[in-house]
N, C-alpha and C positions, 0 to 999 in steps of 0.2 A: 442471304448470308448474315449470320449473327456477328455482332461485334465481339472481339476478344474481351474477356473479363479482366478488369484492371485489379491488380492485387490491392488488398486493403491498405497496406503501408504506403503504396503509391497514391492511393486516393487521399490519404491523410496528408502526404507530402505536397501533392498538387493543391489541395485545399489550403494548406498552410501558406504556400507561396502566393496563391491568389488572394487570400485574406490579408496577408502582409501588404501586397501590392495595392489592393483596394483601400486598405486603411491608410497607407502612406499617401495615396492620391487624394483622399478626402480629409486628411488631417489639415487643420487650419494652418499648421506650420508650413505646408507645402505652397500656400498662397493661391491654390486653385479655388477653394471655397472658404467662406467665413464660418465662424462658430455659430452664428445665428442661422445660417442657411442649413447646415448639416444637423443641427440639434434635433429638430422634429423627427428625423428619420433614424436616429440612433437606436431606439427601442426595436425597430423593425430589423435592424442589423443583428441584434442579439436574440431575436425570437427563437430561431432554431436552437441556439445554445440554451436558452431557458427551458425549452421543451426537453432537451437532452438531460439537463441537470435535474429537472423535476422527476423524470422517469427514474434516475438513479436514486434520488432521495426518497422516492415513494417506497422502494423496497429495501432501503438501507438497513433499517432496524431489524425486520424479520430475517434478512439474510445474515446479519451478524449473529443473531441469537441461534438460529438453526445450524449455522456453520460451526460455531463453537460447541454446541451441544453434540453434534454428530462427530466433531473432532475428538471430544473427550470420550464419547462412547466407542470410538475406534480402539481404545485401550482395553478391549475385552480380554486380552491375554496378559494383562499386567500382573495378575496374581501368580501365574506361572513364571513370568519373566520379570519379577519385581526388581532385582538388581539391575538388569539391563534397562528396564523401563524407567526406573527412577533416575538413573544416571543419564539416560538419553534426554529426559525432560529437563534436568538441571543443565545439561549441555545446551539444549535449545534456548532456554531462558537466558543463560549466561552470554551466548554469542549474540542473541538479539539485543540485550542490554548494551553490549559493547558496540554493536553496529549503530544503534540509536545514538549512543554517546559520541561516536565518531561523526555522525551526521550533524549533531548539534554543535560540536566543537568546530568543524570545518565551516559551517554556515555562519557561526558567530565570528570566526576569525576572518573569513574572506568577505563577508557581508555582501553577497551578490544583489540582495534587494535594494541596497542603498544606491546602486547604480541606475535604478529606474526612478526617474523624476515623477513622483506620484502627483498626477493632476486630476485624480478622481475626486469629485466633490464630496464633502463630508456627509451630505444628505444620502448619497449612495451607501455609505458605510453604515450610518445609523439605521437606515431602513433594512439593511441586510441582516444584522444580528443585534441582539440586545447589548447595551454597554454594561460593563461591570459596575455593579453597585457596591455600596459600602459594605453590605452584609457579606458578599462574596469575597471581598478583599480581606476582611477581618476574620474570616472563617479560620479556625485553628486546624492544625494537622489532625488531631484526634477526631474532630468533627468531620473532616474530609474523609478519613478512613471509615468512620461509622456510616456516613452517607453513601458509601459504596453499596451497602445493602439497601435495596430500594424499599421504601415504605409504601409507595404507591406505584404499581407497575404502569398504570395509565399515564401518570404524571412523568415518570421517567421516559416513557415512549414519546410524549409530546415535547419534552425538553431536550431529548436526544442526549441524555447523560451517559457517556460512553462507558465509563468504568462500571456503572450499575448494570448496563446492558450486557457487558462481558460477564459480570458476576451471575446474572440471570441465566445466561447461556451455559455457564459452567455448572450451576446447580441442576439445570435440566439434564446435562450430560451425565452427571453423577447419578441422577435418578435412573437413567437408562442403564447404567452399569449395575446398580444395586437392585433394580426391579425389572429384570429382563422380560418376564412374561407379561406383567401388567403394563409395562411401558411399550409393548410391541406396536400397538395401534398408534400411539402418539409418536413413536419414532418413525413409523411409516409415513405419518402426516408430515413430520419434519423433512423427510426425504422429498416428499412431493412439494412442499413449500419451498425448499431449496431449489428444486428443479424449476419451479415457476419463477423464482427470483432470478435465476440465471438465464431463463428464457427472456425475461424483461430486459436484463442486461444485454443479451444478444440483439434484441430489437433496438435498444438505445444505441448500440455500436453501429447499426446500420444507418442511423441518423448522424453518426459522428462526423463524417466528412462535411456535411452541410453545416453542422454545428461549429466545426473548426473554422470554416470559411467565415461564418457570421461573427463568431466570437473574436477571432483574430482581427477582423476588420474593425469591430467595435473597440477592441483593446487598443489598436494602433491609433484610431481616431481620438480616443480618450486620453491615452498616455503619451503617445508620440514616438519619435524615432529611437529614443533611449531604451525602449522595450527590447529591441533586438540585442543590444549590447548587454542588457541585464540578463536576458535569457542565455546568452553565450556563457556568461559567468556562472549562471545557475547550472547549466549542463556540465561545465567543467567541474563544479563543486560536487555534483552527484557522481560523475565518473571517477574523480579522485577518491571519493569515499568508497565506491565499489571496489576500486583497486586495492585500497587499504584493507578491506575485508578479506580479499583473496590473500594478501600478505599475512593477515591474522590467521587464516585457515592453514597456511603453510607452516607457520610457527606451531600451531596446535598439532598438526600431523607429525612434525619432527619431534616435538616434545613427548608425545604419547607413544609413538611407534618407532622412533629412532630411524625412520626411513626417509629417503630422499623425496621431498615434496614435489620436485620437478617430475620425477618418475610417476608419482601418483597422478598429477595433472595430465601427463601424457597418456596414461591408461584410460582416463575418463574424458578425453578431449571431445568425443562425439556428443556427449551429453550437453555441455554448455552451448554447442553449435545448434543442436536441435531446440534447446530452450530459447535461444536467441531468435530462431525463425518462427517458433510457435507461440511464444509468450505465454505458455501454459505449462506449469509444473506437472499437473495431473496427466496431461496428454503424453508427456515424455516418460512417465513413471514405469510403464512396462519395459521400455528399453533400459532405463536406469537399473531395474532389477536384473536384467540380463547382463549388463556390464559389471555390476557388483558381484554377481556369482561367477561369471566366466573369466573376466579379466582381473578383477581384484581378488578373486577366490575367497569371497566372504562366505561364512556359514549361512545357510538358508534361514535359520532361525533369526539371525541378526538382520539380514537384508529384508526379509519379509516383514519384520517388525518395524525397523527404523525408517526405511524409505517411504512406505505409505503414510506413517505418522508424520514424517518430515514434510511430505507434500501437502499435508493438511495444516500443520501449525508452525512450521519452521520457514519463516520468510524474512531472512536477514536483509537481503537486498531491498525488498519492499519496505521494511521497517526503516532502513536508512533513508530511502527516498521520502517517506512520509515525514520523518523528522526534518530533513533538509527543506522540503516543500513548506512545512508549517513555519519554521523560523524565517525562511525566505519571504513568505507572504506577510508575516508579521512585520518584517522590515519594509516591504513595499507599502503596506497600509499604515505604517507608523504605529503599530500596536505593540507596546512595550511588554515584554515577557520578563517577569521577575525571576529570581533564582528559584523560588518555590514553583513557579510555573514551569521552569525547565525541568526540575525534578519530576513534577507531575507529568510533563510531556514524555519523559523516559518511561514512566509506568504505564501511561495511556497507550503509547505506540506499541510497547512490548506486549501489553494485553491484547490490543486490537489486532496485532499481527496474526494471532491464532484464529481470528475471525475473517481473514482475508482468503476467499476462495481462490483456488489455483487456476483461474481462468483470466483471459485478457480483459483489462478494463475495470476489474472489481476493485483494484487498489484505489481508484478515484472515489468509489463509494465510501470506503473506509476513511479516506483523507477528508471528505466533506464533513463527516461526523467529528473528526478531530478538530478541524477548523472551527466548527460550531462550538465545541467544548471550550476552546480558548478565545472565543469571541473575535475571530478573524473572519472577514467577509468571505462567504462561500463562493462568491463570484470570482474570487482570486483563482479558482481552478481554471477559469477561462484563459488566463495568462499562460498556464502550464500545459494545457491540453494539446496544443499544437506540436509540442516536442515530447509528449508523454509516450507515444507509441515507441519511439526509439529507446527511450529510457526504460520502458517496460520490458523490451527485449533484453536490455543489458542486465536489469535486476533479476529477471527470471533466470538467466544464466548463472548468476551468483547464488540464487536460491537453490538451484539444483546442485551446484558445487558444494554448498553447505550441507545438503542432505547426504551426499556421498562421503564427504569428509567425516561427518558424524558416524556414519555406518562403518567406515574404515577404522576409526578410532575405537568405537565400541566393540568391533570384532576383535581387536587386539586386547582390550581390557577383559572381555568375556573369556578369551582363550587363556589368559593368565589366571583367572579365577578358577578354571576347571582343570588346572594342571595337577 
């Protein structure tokens, strides 16, 4: 008789609880062990987590490039639907910028990272990422903009310069649009490469429960009991931000359509629930199309164009999460972000959101590159991963709601233009 399979979210939850319990038991604050006794074993605690993170970082750059390129190439009908397409893209960019700004504002105001007493040694931080040098600090805005265009692709790849990577993916996507026949083979390769990257992510996710167990144990031993309270504050910050995004959607629906937002949310209620359970926008896309056409009564032209595009590049909930997580970890590791850094963070997260594949766990891949860009220890993900599954479910629901609200609004605008 085979044992019943434990759901993934239950595995993560069990690992989280066990990791917290083990970490508390072996924390010097508990009095059961001394710092000298536990120190030699700490690296073994985090070994599963290191393997997990290395798998994600191994495919991070190619996944971002091909996801963006294929996302841009999905705009193959843009010539025939220029007005709809251009307004849809402006809507996606606008709502993403607002979502990122909400996340930065909330995290700066609430400061959940300040509630964690950072006891990680400076050596851990300096070995994780390079420290900002004077050249980077004094770099002017025109130089920053110019450097988005990569002079050396290999150098950009090795240094994980996110904006340049996004630009490279967009250029590749434009090539697919303008050179359909000559780019067929390369596009097919990108599809295969994306499949390989997502396959690696799937393998990494199988290691996730053990990684959570080790990483949370390591984090609790290193940081202490205050981690739990800091994470509660972090979770609340993310959930408040996601709720504010839904309020923002309601205002947009009412402003553009003059219809009751509550009625709209009631008509699409199945979609956020499915998104919450699957944590995958792409998996729910077929049902989203059905709801859009049958319940919202959207034109097939609008639904078939906006929803697949939104599932590829519209990730408002994920963008808010990445902004909150970045500022939160900068507070934990006492990495001060200047005003210019915060403006760059808005642009980086907005651009990176179109490179986030609509599958569970990929948001962590993108987050690691953003942390690297702003010189925040990538190991900070270990603090967040134990609660990431739940937050992933929540932000996927918001992502899907954002796609449907855009389609609903664009259907109204398109109808007015063709009167």
